[in-house]
TIROTOR-306907 format. One record per residue (C-alpha): residue in one letter; z, x, y. Coordinates in steps of 0.25 Angstrom, whole numbers, padded with zeros to 4 digits, always signed. Layout:
BEGIN
DOGU  res     zz     xx     yy
DOGU    a      Z      X      Y
...
END
This chain:
BEGIN
DOGU  res     zz     xx     yy
DOGU    x  -0140  +0111  -0112
DOGU    x  -0127  +0119  -0116
DOGU    x  -0123  +0119  -0102
DOGU    x  -0124  +0104  -0101
DOGU    x  -0116  +0102  -0113
DOGU    x  -0105  +0111  -0108
DOGU    x  -0104  +0103  -0095
DOGU    x  -0104  +0090  -0102
DOGU    x  -0094  +0095  -0112
DOGU    x  -0085  +0099  -0100
DOGU    x  -0087  +0085  -0095
DOGU    x  -0081  +0079  -0108
DOGU    x  -0069  +0089  -0108
DOGU    x  -0066  +0086  -0093
DOGU    x  -0067  +0071  -0096
DOGU    x  -0057  +0073  -0108
DOGU    x  -0048  +0081  -0099
DOGU    x  -0049  +0070  -0088
DOGU    x  -0045  +0059  -0098
DOGU    x  -0033  +0068  -0103
DOGU    x  -0028  +0070  -0089
DOGU    x  -0030  +0055  -0086
DOGU    x  -0021  +0052  -0099
DOGU    x  -0010  +0061  -0094
DOGU    x  -0010  +0056  -0080
DOGU    x  -0009  +0042  -0086
DOGU    x  +0004  +0046  -0093
DOGU    x  +0010  +0050  -0079
DOGU    x  +0004  +0040  -0070
DOGU    x  +0002  +0028  -0080
DOGU    x  -0008  +0017  -0082
DOGU    x  -0013  +0011  -0069
DOGU    x  -0016  -0002  -0075
DOGU    x  -0002  -0003  -0081
DOGU    x  +0004  +0000  -0068
DOGU    x  -0004  -0010  -0060
DOGU    x  -0001  -0021  -0071
DOGU    x  +0014  -0017  -0070
DOGU    x  +0013  -0018  -0054
DOGU    x  +0006  -0032  -0055
DOGU    x  +0017  -0037  -0065
DOGU    x  +0028  -0032  -0056
DOGU    x  +0022  -0039  -0044
DOGU    x  +0019  -0052  -0051
DOGU    x  +0034  -0052  -0055
DOGU    x  +0038  -0049  -0041
DOGU    x  +0029  -0061  -0036
DOGU    x  +0034  -0070  -0046
DOGU    x  +0049  -0066  -0043
DOGU    x  +0046  -0069  -0028
DOGU    x  +0040  -0082  -0031
DOGU    x  +0053  -0086  -0039
DOGU    x  +0062  -0082  -0028
DOGU    x  +0055  -0089  -0017
DOGU    x  +0051  -0101  -0024
DOGU    x  +0064  -0109  -0019
DOGU    x  +0067  -0100  -0007
DOGU    x  +0072  -0107  +0005
DOGU    x  +0072  -0121  -0003
DOGU    x  +0086  -0124  +0002
DOGU    x  +0091  -0124  +0017
DOGU    x  +0103  -0115  +0013
DOGU    x  +0093  -0104  +0007
DOGU    x  +0085  -0105  +0021
DOGU    x  +0098  -0104  +0028
DOGU    x  +0103  -0091  +0021
DOGU    x  +0089  -0085  +0022
DOGU    x  +0090  -0087  +0037
DOGU    x  +0104  -0081  +0037
DOGU    x  +0099  -0069  +0029
DOGU    x  +0089  -0066  +0040
DOGU    x  +0098  -0066  +0052
DOGU    x  +0106  -0053  +0052
DOGU    x  +0095  -0043  +0055
DOGU    x  +0089  -0051  +0067
DOGU    x  +0103  -0054  +0072
DOGU    x  +0107  -0040  +0072
DOGU    x  +0095  -0035  +0078
DOGU    x  +0095  -0046  +0089
DOGU    x  +0110  -0044  +0091
DOGU    x  +0108  -0029  +0094
DOGU    x  +0097  -0032  +0104
DOGU    x  +0107  -0043  +0110
DOGU    x  +0117  -0032  +0112
DOGU    x  +0108  -0024  +0120
DOGU    x  +0104  -0036  +0129
DOGU    x  +0119  -0040  +0130
DOGU    x  +0123  -0025  +0134
DOGU    x  +0112  -0026  +0145
DOGU    x  +0115  -0040  +0149
DOGU    x  +0131  -0039  +0150
DOGU    x  +0136  -0025  +0149
DOGU    x  +0150  -0028  +0151
DOGU    x  +0151  -0039  +0140
DOGU    x  +0143  -0029  +0131
DOGU    x  +0153  -0018  +0134
DOGU    x  +0165  -0027  +0131
DOGU    x  +0159  -0031  +0117
DOGU    x  +0156  -0017  +0113
DOGU    x  +0170  -0013  +0116
DOGU    x  +0174  -0024  +0107
DOGU    x  +0165  -0018  +0096
DOGU    x  +0172  -0005  +0098
DOGU    x  +0185  -0011  +0094
DOGU    x  +0180  -0016  +0081
DOGU    x  +0187  -0008  +0070
DOGU    x  +0178  +0002  +0062
DOGU    x  +0180  -0004  +0048
DOGU    x  +0174  -0017  +0054
DOGU    x  +0162  -0009  +0058
DOGU    x  +0161  -0003  +0045
DOGU    x  +0161  -0017  +0038
DOGU    x  +0151  -0022  +0048
DOGU    x  +0142  -0010  +0045
DOGU    x  +0144  -0012  +0030
DOGU    x  +0140  -0027  +0031
DOGU    x  +0128  -0024  +0039
DOGU    x  +0123  -0012  +0030
DOGU    x  +0125  -0020  +0017
DOGU    x  +0118  -0032  +0023
DOGU    x  +0106  -0024  +0028
DOGU    x  +0106  -0014  +0016
DOGU    x  +0106  -0025  +0006
DOGU    x  +0095  -0032  +0013
DOGU    x  +0087  -0019  +0014
DOGU    x  +0090  -0016  -0001
DOGU    x  +0085  -0030  -0005
DOGU    x  +0072  -0028  +0003
DOGU    x  +0070  -0014  -0003
DOGU    x  +0072  -0019  -0017
DOGU    x  +0062  -0030  -0014
DOGU    x  +0052  -0020  -0008
DOGU    x  +0054  -0011  -0020
DOGU    x  +0052  -0021  -0030
DOGU    x  +0039  -0025  -0024
DOGU    x  +0033  -0011  -0020
DOGU    x  +0037  -0005  -0034
DOGU    x  +0024  -0008  -0040
DOGU    x  +0017  -0002  -0027
DOGU    x  +0025  +0011  -0028
DOGU    x  +0020  +0013  -0042
DOGU    x  +0006  +0011  -0037
DOGU    x  +0008  +0020  -0025
DOGU    x  +0012  +0032  -0034
DOGU    x  -0002  +0031  -0041
DOGU    x  -0010  +0028  -0028
DOGU    x  -0003  +0037  -0019
DOGU    x  +0005  +0035  -0006
DOGU    x  -0006  +0027  +0001
DOGU    x  -0004  +0015  -0008
DOGU    x  +0011  +0014  -0003
DOGU    x  +0006  +0009  +0011
DOGU    x  -0002  -0002  +0006
DOGU    x  +0005  -0016  +0006
DOGU    x  +0008  -0022  -0007
DOGU    x  +0003  -0036  -0010
DOGU    x  +0008  -0045  -0020
DOGU    x  -0003  -0053  -0028
DOGU    x  -0003  -0061  -0040
DOGU    x  -0006  -0053  -0053
DOGU    x  -0020  -0054  -0058
DOGU    x  -0020  -0059  -0072
DOGU    x  -0033  -0051  -0075
DOGU    x  -0026  -0038  -0072
DOGU    x  -0013  -0042  -0079
DOGU    x  -0021  -0045  -0091
DOGU    x  -0028  -0032  -0091
DOGU    x  -0016  -0023  -0086
DOGU    x  -0015  -0017  -0100
DOGU    x  -0029  -0014  -0101
DOGU    x  -0031  +0001  -0097
DOGU    x  -0046  -0002  -0094
DOGU    x  -0042  -0013  -0084
DOGU    x  -0043  -0008  -0069
DOGU    x  -0036  -0018  -0059
DOGU    x  -0043  -0012  -0047
DOGU    x  -0057  -0013  -0053
DOGU    x  -0054  -0028  -0057
DOGU    x  -0049  -0031  -0043
DOGU    x  -0062  -0024  -0037
DOGU    x  -0070  -0033  -0046
DOGU    x  -0063  -0045  -0043
DOGU    x  -0065  -0043  -0028
DOGU    x  -0080  -0042  -0031
DOGU    x  -0081  -0027  -0026
END
């Protein structure tokens, strides 16, 4: 009996140590339920912002016209470059004459053209990077807890669940278990 008491006594000590380690880990990692609630709130805000932005998008002919113009530079540059190769093969003399003409363009004008193209595509890429970052910021927080595998999974936007939003402050609430129950598993 004394041996069994010592073994069971060790078990409660191990349990207390485990709870202490869990409490310390929560200080550094944070509460998962609070993190998930913040992610859901941020995603719901992003979805509502998109709804507001695109509610009247394309309502006027001018808006559609400008959106069409904004989409033209990249395909025109790509197709124009391919067209130069075709032109060089189809009419080498004319191509050579025009390339000699480009050689006469002063260097400051080339710098100006390079700056315009760089700023156009740089600003466009920066805009898209900011949009991607604002949408994937919650996923990055989840990735640090789940590991690098979660970074390859696609992010889907869905409407916030009112039940999980109501229980987000409850430390006993587990969103994954609730979704598992909801799916009938």
